[in-house]
C-alpha positions in Angstrom: 0.0 0.0 0.0 1.5 3.4 -0.9 2.9 5.4 1.9 3.9 9.1 2.3 6.9 8.1 4.2 10.1 8.8 2.4 11.6 5.7 0.8 15.1 4.9 2.0 17.6 4.4 -0.8 21.3 4.8 -0.8 22.3 7.9 -2.8 25.4 7.6 -4.9 28.1 10.3 -4.3 29.0 12.6 -7.2 31.4 10.7 -9.4 34.8 12.2 -10.0 35.2 10.9 -13.5 33.4 12.5 -16.5 33.0 8.9 -17.8 30.8 8.1 -14.8 28.6 11.1 -15.4 28.0 11.2 -19.1 27.4 8.6 -21.8 28.5 10.7 -24.8 31.4 12.9 -25.5 31.1 16.7 -24.9 30.6 19.0 -27.8 33.9 20.6 -28.8 33.5 24.4 -29.1 35.8 27.4 -29.6 36.9 28.7 -26.2 35.3 31.8 -24.9 37.8 34.5 -24.0 38.1 35.3 -20.3 35.9 38.2 -19.1 36.6 40.5 -16.1 33.5 41.0 -14.0 33.1 43.3 -11.0 31.4 41.3 -8.2 31.1 37.5 -8.6 29.5 34.7 -10.6 26.5 32.7 -9.5 26.0 29.4 -11.3 22.4 28.2 -11.2 21.3 24.7 -11.8 18.1 24.6 -13.9 15.7 21.7 -13.1 14.5 21.8 -9.5 16.4 25.0 -8.7 15.1 27.7 -11.2 12.2 25.6 -12.7 9.7 23.8 -10.5 9.7 20.6 -12.6 11.4 17.8 -10.7 8.1 16.3 -9.7 6.8 16.3 -13.2 10.0 14.9 -14.6 10.2 12.2 -12.1 6.9 10.8 -13.2 8.0 10.8 -16.9 11.2 9.1 -15.8 9.4 6.5 -13.7 7.1 5.5 -16.7 10.1 5.4 -19.0 12.0 3.0 -16.6 8.9 0.9 -16.3 8.4 0.6 -20.0 12.0 -0.1 -20.7 13.1 -2.3 -17.7 10.0 -3.3 -15.9 10.9 -1.3 -12.8 7.9 -0.7 -10.6 6.7 2.9 -11.2 7.2 4.3 -7.6 10.5 2.5 -7.3 11.7 3.9 -10.6 10.5 7.4 -9.5 12.6 7.3 -6.2 15.6 5.9 -8.0 15.4 8.8 -10.5 15.1 11.3 -7.7 18.0 9.7 -5.8 20.3 10.2 -8.8 19.1 13.4 -10.1 21.5 16.2 -10.8 23.5 14.3 -13.5 22.6 13.7 -17.1 19.9 11.0 -17.5 22.3 8.9 -19.5 24.6 8.8 -16.4 21.7 8.0 -14.2 20.8 5.0 -16.3 24.4 3.9 -16.3 24.5 3.9 -12.5 21.0 2.3 -12.0 21.3 -0.3 -14.8 25.0 -1.0 -15.3 24.2 -4.4 -16.7 22.2 -3.0 -19.6 24.1 -2.5 -22.8 24.9 1.3 -23.5 23.1 1.3 -26.8 19.9 0.2 -25.1 20.3 2.7 -22.3 20.9 5.5 -24.8 17.8 4.6 -26.7 15.8 4.9 -23.5 17.4 8.2 -22.7 16.4 9.6 -26.1 12.8 8.7 -25.5 13.0 10.2 -22.0 14.4 13.5 -23.3 11.6 13.7 -25.9 8.9 13.0 -23.4 10.4 15.3 -20.8 10.0 18.2 -23.3 6.4 17.2 -24.3 5.1 16.2 -20.9 7.1 18.0 -18.2 8.6 21.2 -19.6 5.4 22.2 -21.3 3.7 22.4 -17.8 6.6 23.5 -15.7 7.1 27.1 -14.4 9.7 28.9 -12.5 9.6 28.9 -8.7 7.6 31.9 -7.5 10.7 33.5 -5.8 12.9 33.2 -9.0 11.9 36.4 -11.0 12.5 38.8 -8.1 15.6 36.9 -7.0 17.2 37.2 -10.5 16.2 40.8 -10.9 17.8 41.7 -7.5 21.0 39.7 -8.1 21.4 41.1 -11.6 20.8 44.7 -10.6 23.2 44.3 -7.7 26.1 43.5 -10.2 26.3 39.6 -9.9 27.0 37.7 -13.1 24.5 34.9 -13.5 25.0 31.7 -15.5 23.5 28.2 -15.8 24.9 24.7 -15.4 22.4 22.0 -16.2 22.4 18.3 -17.1 19.7 19.1 -19.6 20.4 20.0 -23.3 21.6 23.6 -23.5 19.2 24.4 -26.4 16.2 23.2 -24.5 17.3 25.0 -21.4 17.6 28.1 -23.5 14.0 27.8 -24.8 12.4 27.1 -21.5 14.2 30.0 -19.8 13.2 32.3 -22.7 9.5 31.2 -22.4 9.5 31.8 -18.6 11.0 35.3 -19.1 14.2 34.7 -17.2 16.8 34.2 -20.0 17.5 38.0 -20.1 19.4 37.8 -16.7 21.9 35.0 -17.8 25.2 35.5 -19.5 25.7 31.9 -20.5 24.3 28.4 -20.4 26.3 25.1 -20.3 24.4 21.9 -20.7 25.0 18.1 -21.0 26.8 18.5 -24.4 29.3 20.8 -22.7 30.5 18.3 -20.1 29.8 17.6 -16.4 28.9 19.9 -13.5 32.5 19.9 -12.3 33.6 20.8 -15.9 31.0 23.5 -16.1 32.4 25.0 -12.8 36.0 24.8 -14.1 35.0 26.5 -17.4 33.2 29.3 -15.6 36.1 29.9 -13.4 38.3 30.2 -16.5 35.9 32.5 -18.2 35.4 34.8 -15.1 38.8 34.7 -13.3 39.5 36.3 -10.0 36.0 36.6 -8.5 33.9 34.4 -6.1 32.1 31.5 -7.7 28.8 30.4 -6.2 26.8 27.2 -7.2 23.1 27.0 -6.5 21.6 23.6 -6.9 19.0 21.2 -5.5 20.5 17.7 -5.3 23.2 15.8 -3.5 25.1 15.6 -6.7 25.1 19.4 -7.0 26.2 19.8 -3.4 29.1 17.4 -3.7 30.2 18.6 -7.1 30.4 22.1 -5.9 32.0 21.3 -2.5 34.6 19.3 -4.3 35.9 22.3 -6.2 38.2 24.6 -4.2 36.8 28.1 -3.5 33.2 27.3 -4.7 30.5 28.4 -2.4 27.5 26.0 -2.5 23.9 27.0 -1.9 21.0 24.5 -1.8 17.3 24.7 -2.6 15.6 22.1 -0.3 12.6 20.2 -1.6 9.7 18.1 -0.4 8.0 15.8 -3.0 5.6 12.9 -2.5 7.8 10.2 -1.0 11.0 12.1 -1.3 12.4 15.0 0.8 15.7 16.8 0.8 15.9 19.1 3.8 18.2 22.0 4.4 20.1 19.8 6.8 20.6 17.1 4.2 22.0 19.6 1.7 24.3 21.3 4.3 25.6 17.9 5.3 26.6 17.2 1.6 28.4 20.6 1.3 26.0 23.5 1.1 27.1 26.6 2.9 23.4 27.6 3.2 20.1 25.9 2.2 16.4 26.6 2.5 13.1 25.8 0.7 13.1 29.3 -0.8 16.0 31.4 -2.2 14.4 34.7 -1.4 16.9 35.5 1.4 20.0 34.6 -0.7 20.8 38.2 -1.9 21.0 39.4 1.7 23.0 36.4 3.0 25.4 36.1 0.0 28.2 38.5 1.0 28.4 36.8 4.4 28.3 33.4 3.0 31.1 34.1 0.7 33.2 35.6 3.4 32.6 32.8 6.0 34.7 29.6 6.0 33.0 26.5 4.8 31.6 24.0 7.4 33.2 20.6 7.4 30.8 17.9 6.0 30.4 14.5 7.6 32.7 13.0 4.9 35.4 15.6 5.6 35.2 14.9 9.3 35.4 11.2 8.8 38.4 11.7 6.5 40.1 14.0 9.0 39.5 11.3 11.7 41.1 8.6 9.6 44.0 10.9 8.8 44.5 11.6 12.5 44.5 7.8 13.3 46.9 6.9 10.4 50.6 6.7 11.0 52.6 9.8 10.0 56.0 9.9 8.4 58.6 9.6 11.2 56.2 8.0 13.7 57.8 5.3 15.9 55.8 2.1 16.2 54.8 1.3 19.8 56.1 -2.1 19.5 58.1 -4.2 17.0 
């Protein structure tokens, strides 16, 4: 019998290899010359961060997984939500590693088509987004997007929702992974703070794994699936909430404050402390 209680499912950490994240080679493009900006760069994720569409997309994904692999619908939905934040091809590679890549890619193509027709057509920006972007833009922040969706589709959806105007650039699945997007934006906009705003564990860990990146989280509560502010902060967010309305006021302090140690970092520090150091003398031989 269906329950509203969250389904417990191990959530995979953000992969460090691009080959674990994407199932196709990035598009090779001419490099953009570095640009000097005055204040700092805020990198927004799209799905679930700017656009309130993760619930819609999760139902499309669940049906696609059921039709392709026979995965029960609610189980497939939770598995999709547990691995969201990376390209769908990469989600399939992690969820169904035994399935041949050609078959997974065929399922991904169907999913992307259905996502456009069934989810993006209904999705809208979060209510706090228009005012948030206007304030950040008028206060001198440079705004860009990093998404696991296709760049062209992200561009169209943002244009339709009236928010494309505020963004200087979009990098999508064809331009590499989240970590590669962050590295590219750091190259394009050198010498200023870099902030990543996302909604998934993958976003938090990808940003927290890059030196000097300040990570912000949008918490969420969907049927059977919740990511609280505490969850996102445990995975690397400097600050997280269900709304981003307070972000412009908090941003200067968040950039200036040192990052909190995540549970993983604390555990690593404990292991390092207990490990023998060079020059240590064994207690017994």
